[in-house]
N, C-alpha and C positions, 0 to 999 in steps of 0.2 A: 505495499499499503503507499502510495506516496503522502511526501507533508502536506500537500496541497488537497486530497482530500482525508486526511485527518484535518485537519483545519475546519476543513468544510463541513465534517462529521462534529466535530465541537460545535461548530452553530447550530448545525440544523437541532443537535440534542440540547442546545440549551447548556455545555457543558464548561464547568470552571477552566481546568486543567488540562495537558496532553502532558504524557511520562514517557520520552524513548531512553532505555536500556538495553543492554546488550546482555541474551539471553535470556531475556523475557520478552513477548508483543507488546508494541505497541498500548498503554492505556488512556484511556477517557476519567477523566471527574467529575458527574455528575448528579447534582445533590448530594454531595458526598460521600457519593459512593464510586470507588474506585471500579473499574470494568474492561478487558482486555476491547480494545477496538477494531482487533481482526484473530485469529487464527496462528499468523505466522509470527514465529519467535523471531527476533534479530538476530543477529550473530555480532560480533563488535563489531566489521566492518562497514556492515547493513547501517548501526549506530552512529558509526562515527562519519559514516558519506550523508547519513541526510543531515546530522547536526551542520556539519563544515559545509552541505550543500545552501545553508542558508546565510553563510556568512564570510565577510569580508578579508582578506590578508590582514588586517588590521586586529580583526577578530580574531582569528587563530593563532596568530605569533601571541595574544592575551592568553586565550586555551593552555597554551602552549606551556606559556611562561607563568602561567601562576594558580591553574589547574581550573580557573573557572572564568565567565565571562560572561555579564548583562547587557541587554540590549534590546530596543524593540521592532517590530517590521510592523508593515502593513501589507495582504495580503490585498490586492486587487478583486472587489468584490464578493470578500469573504471579509474581514476586519482588522482591528489594528491587535498586536500581541507583545507582549512582554517575554523574551526567550532568557534562562538562565542555563548555560553551559556550562558541564562541569567533567571532572577526569575524577573519574572512582574505581579502585582498583584496577588500574592500568585502562580502561574502556568510559570512552566519550559516550555519555547521555547528556539528554537535556530534560528540564521541563518546563511547560509553554503554558503560560496565563492570558485567557482570552481578555482585553479592556473594554474596558464601553466606549463607542466616540461619545455618545449625549453626555456630559457634564450635568450632573444631575446640582438642585439646588441644597441651599441648607434645610430648606424645607421639606424637600422631597427625603432626605436623610432622618429625618426627624433628629434630629443633634440640638446641643445648647444651644442658646440662639445668643449666648455671649460670644460666641465664632463671629457673630457677624462683627460684635466688637471689637475684636481680636483683628481682622483682616482687615478691618478701616483702619488700623492703625497706620499712622505715616511712617514712620521707620523702625527696623528691627528685624529681628531675626524669630522665627515661628520655627520650631519640630514638633514633630507628628511624631509619635512613637505607641508602639505595640507588635504586636506580635502577627506575622504572613496571615494575608487574607483577612482581618482586623477592617482592615477599610480606610488607611491612612493617605493613601494616596486619592481617593475619592474623593475625599472629608475637606483636603488641602486643594483638588483643582474645585470645590465647590467654593470655597474660603475665595483661591483667584479668581472664581466666574463673580463673584457674590462685587469684588471688588470692582473688578472689569466694567461691571456692571453699575457700577453706584460714584463710581470718583474717576478724576482726572488723573494723569501722573504716569508713573512708568512702573511695570514690575517686572521685578529676576527671578526668575528659578533656579534652581540649582538642583536637580534630576538625573540620576542617573540608575537607567534610560529611561528618555521622556515618553511621557506614557499618554495623558491626553494632551491635544494640541489643541492649542485657544486657537480663538479668534479678537481680535484686538476691537472691541467697543467704543469705551469709551477711554479705558489705560492706553498705553500702548506693553506688549507682551514682550519678553526676552528667556526663551529657556535656554537652558543652558545643563 
């Protein structure tokens, strides 16, 4: 099964994650349950080829030097995804997480409205911490979106990888 087909399956099944690891079939996580996406177990070379096939040379070099690399990709007609590649037990693998392209509002997220006030502070640094999958990136995107819709100015985000893509409204946004 090719990479684009796996991504398409993720979208169709409303899955959050795709796992590619040598020795097992690619798996997808849907509503908290991980299931094989196909019957074919990937050998080490198949897993490596799938991972390297979506990486550029700089990313491959980073993976080989640090045993990990994170980046975001856009698959035309399918969606946007955050990719975490890694080397474990000598084999290349990856976890791919679907990124929602719609930026929710703080009201949509039903978070404390004090985050509206924090997002409107003129200067400073905001840190959002928490475990994987707890909504950090989405909450920060909603905060940036709130400021972008309600105030002029310059917003700089420092992200690795860049997940949500913002369109300038009242503010100018630079994503690094």
